[in-house]
C-alpha positions in Angstrom: -75.6 -9.6 9.2 -79.2 -8.5 10.0 -78.6 -8.7 13.8 -75.6 -6.3 13.5 -77.7 -3.9 11.5 -80.6 -4.0 14.0 -78.2 -3.4 16.8 -76.7 -0.5 14.9 -80.2 1.0 14.4 -81.1 0.5 18.1 -78.0 2.4 19.3 -78.4 5.0 16.6 -82.0 5.7 17.7 -80.8 5.9 21.3 -78.1 8.4 20.5 -80.3 10.6 18.4 -82.7 10.9 21.3 -80.0 13.1 23.0 -78.8 15.3 20.0 -77.7 18.1 22.2 -75.4 15.8 24.2 -73.8 14.6 21.0 -73.1 18.1 19.8 -71.5 18.9 23.2 -69.3 15.8 23.0 -68.3 16.6 19.4 -67.5 20.2 20.4 -65.5 19.1 23.4 -63.5 16.5 21.4 -62.6 19.0 18.6 -62.5 22.5 20.2 -59.0 22.1 21.6 -57.4 21.5 18.2 -58.7 24.9 16.9 -56.5 26.6 19.5 -53.2 25.0 18.4 -52.8 26.9 15.1 -52.9 30.2 16.9 -50.3 28.9 19.4 -47.9 27.9 16.6 -48.5 31.1 14.7 -47.5 33.1 17.8 -44.4 30.8 18.4 -43.2 31.2 14.7 -44.2 34.8 14.4 -40.6 36.0 14.0 -39.2 32.9 12.3 -40.1 30.4 9.6 -42.2 27.3 10.1 -40.4 23.9 10.2 -39.5 22.5 6.8 -42.4 21.0 4.9 -45.1 23.0 6.5 -46.9 26.2 5.4 -49.3 28.1 7.6 -52.1 26.7 5.5 -50.8 23.2 6.0 -50.6 23.7 9.8 -54.2 25.0 10.0 -55.4 22.0 7.9 -53.4 19.6 10.1 -55.2 20.6 13.2 -58.6 20.8 11.6 -58.1 17.2 10.5 -57.0 16.4 14.1 -60.4 17.7 15.2 -62.2 15.7 12.6 -60.4 12.5 13.5 -60.7 13.0 17.2 -64.4 13.6 17.2 -65.4 11.2 14.4 -63.1 8.2 14.6 -61.5 7.8 18.1 -63.2 5.2 20.2 -64.1 5.9 23.9 -65.6 2.5 24.8 -63.6 1.8 28.0 -66.0 3.7 30.3 -69.0 1.8 28.8 -67.3 -1.5 29.4 -66.2 -0.6 32.9 -69.8 0.3 33.8 -71.2 -3.0 32.4 -68.6 -5.1 34.2 -69.2 -3.4 37.6 -73.0 -3.5 37.2 -73.0 -7.1 36.2 -74.5 -6.3 32.8 -71.7 -8.1 31.0 -73.1 -11.4 32.4 -76.5 -10.8 30.7 -74.8 -10.0 27.4 -73.3 -13.5 27.4 -76.7 -15.1 26.7 -77.2 -12.9 23.6 -76.1 -14.6 20.4 -73.6 -11.9 19.6 -70.0 -11.7 20.7 -69.5 -9.0 23.4 -66.7 -7.4 21.4 -69.1 -6.7 18.4 -71.9 -5.5 20.7 -69.6 -2.8 22.1 -68.2 -2.1 18.6 -71.8 -1.5 17.2 -72.4 0.9 20.1 -69.3 2.9 19.1 -69.9 2.7 15.3 -73.4 4.0 15.7 -72.1 7.0 17.6 -69.2 7.6 15.2 -71.7 7.4 12.3 -73.3 10.6 13.8 -70.1 12.4 14.8 -68.4 11.3 11.6 -71.2 12.8 9.5 -70.9 16.1 11.4 -67.1 16.0 10.7 -67.7 15.3 6.9 -70.1 18.3 6.7 -67.5 20.4 8.5 -64.8 19.5 5.9 -67.3 20.3 3.1 -68.1 23.7 4.5 -64.4 24.5 5.0 -63.7 23.5 1.4 -66.4 25.9 0.2 -65.8 28.9 2.5 -62.3 28.5 3.9 -60.3 27.4 0.9 -57.7 30.1 1.5 -56.9 28.5 4.9 -57.7 24.9 4.3 -56.1 22.4 1.9 -58.6 20.1 0.1 -57.4 17.0 -1.7 -58.6 16.5 -5.2 -57.2 13.0 -6.1 -59.6 10.2 -5.6 -56.8 7.8 -4.6 -55.7 10.3 -1.9 -59.3 10.4 -0.6 -59.5 6.6 -0.6 -56.3 6.3 1.3 -57.5 8.8 3.8 -60.8 6.9 4.3 -58.9 3.7 4.9 -56.6 5.5 7.4 -59.5 6.7 9.5 -60.9 3.2 9.5 -57.5 2.0 10.8 -57.7 4.9 13.4 -61.0 3.7 14.7 -60.0 0.0 14.8 -56.7 0.6 16.7 -58.2 3.1 19.1 -61.2 0.7 19.7 -58.9 -2.2 20.5 -56.9 -0.1 22.9 -60.0 1.2 24.7 -61.5 -2.3 24.8 -58.4 -3.6 26.5 -58.5 -0.8 29.0 -62.2 -1.5 29.7 -61.6 -5.2 30.2 -58.9 -4.3 32.8 -61.9 -3.7 35.1 -62.0 -7.4 35.7 -58.8 -6.9 37.7 -59.0 -3.2 38.8 -62.3 -1.5 39.4 -60.8 1.9 39.0 -59.2 2.2 35.6 -58.8 6.0 35.7 -55.0 5.7 35.9 -54.8 3.5 32.8 -57.1 5.8 30.9 -55.0 8.8 31.8 -51.7 7.1 30.9 -53.1 6.0 27.6 -54.3 9.5 26.8 -51.0 11.1 27.7 -48.9 8.6 25.7 -51.3 8.8 22.8 -51.3 12.6 22.8 -47.5 12.6 22.5 -46.9 9.8 20.0 -50.0 10.2 17.9 -49.1 13.7 16.8 -52.2 15.3 18.4 -50.1 17.9 20.4 -48.0 18.7 17.4 -46.8 17.1 14.1 -44.3 14.4 15.0 -41.7 16.1 12.8 -41.7 19.0 15.4 -40.3 16.6 18.0 -36.8 15.5 18.7 -35.5 12.6 16.5 -35.6 10.0 19.3 -39.3 10.6 19.8 -39.9 10.4 16.0 -38.0 7.1 15.8 -39.9 5.7 18.7 -43.3 6.8 17.3 -42.5 4.9 14.1 -42.6 1.7 16.1 -45.7 2.4 18.0 -49.3 2.2 16.8 -50.4 5.6 18.2 -49.3 7.5 15.0 -52.2 5.9 13.2 -54.6 7.6 15.6 -53.8 11.1 14.2 -50.6 11.8 12.5 -50.9 9.3 9.6 -54.4 10.3 8.6 -53.4 14.0 8.6 -50.3 13.4 6.6 -52.2 11.4 4.0 -54.8 14.2 3.8 -52.1 16.8 3.3 -50.4 14.6 0.6 -47.2 14.2 2.6 -47.7 10.4 2.5 -48.1 9.4 -1.1 -50.5 6.9 -2.5 -47.7 4.6 -3.7 -46.7 4.1 0.0 -49.8 2.0 0.8 -47.9 -1.1 1.9 -45.3 0.7 4.0 -48.0 2.7 5.8 -50.7 0.1 6.3 -48.6 -3.0 6.5 -47.4 -2.3 10.1 -51.0 -1.1 11.0 -52.4 -4.5 10.0 -49.8 -6.3 12.2 -50.8 -4.1 15.1 -54.5 -4.8 14.5 -53.9 -8.6 14.4 -51.7 -8.5 17.5 -54.1 -6.3 19.5 -57.0 -8.5 18.3 -55.3 -11.6 19.7 -54.5 -9.9 22.9 -58.2 -8.7 23.4 -59.4 -12.3 23.0 -56.9 -13.6 25.5 -57.7 -10.8 28.1 -61.5 -11.3 27.5 -61.4 -15.0 28.3 -59.0 -14.6 31.3 -61.1 -11.8 32.6 -64.3 -13.7 32.1 -63.0 -16.6 34.2 -62.1 -14.2 37.0 -65.5 -12.6 36.7 -67.4 -15.9 37.0 -65.0 -17.1 39.8 -65.9 -14.1 41.9 -69.5 -14.3 41.0 -69.7 -10.6 40.1 
């Protein structure tokens, strides 16, 4: 356990050396979501909002989107791609630490910083923007929300890890990254709450893991998903995590064989 903690501290110190860059990344990740409430306000200016949403709920929804995006979405694929192309991944193999956990610690250390910024943002909004922002009071709701963002990070990290490992076969993974971003934006609820979409898209989203990347944490925070729905919410998420975990191990070993075969 000590080696993970030391690795976490090493990456944390490295990221804190470039504080301005972190603030820029956090702002870039979250700024887009602050524009969506104004868009929907304009669209529904002369009509009522869809059933189940008030203006306050909608503003809260996108603020939580900003928090989740900046604080809990992994972006490790570019890091992995660089290490495979540069041959650094071969050097990591002699370190007594699985490569997956090495990359995970790099992401966790960064998310520790960005997540802390997000937590402070929620606290400030609860103090000074209570008329526009919903703030849960039940401890069980908070606990469920914390678990949900843990699920968000885990699923997004597994997806990004798989995309990064595809560099073993394709040096340019830009198309895969773009495809994943587009599909995720639609089916995660980042563009709009899934209930705003047509029923076929909602049904399809229920069977995909992307809703755990944004929609589910936001609905838990708003109280739309109740605490007694733990199993129905997190049961499928656990199955996705197990399935993606098995797939990452398979792709890693297949990719490593190819990597060593080509002498990269």
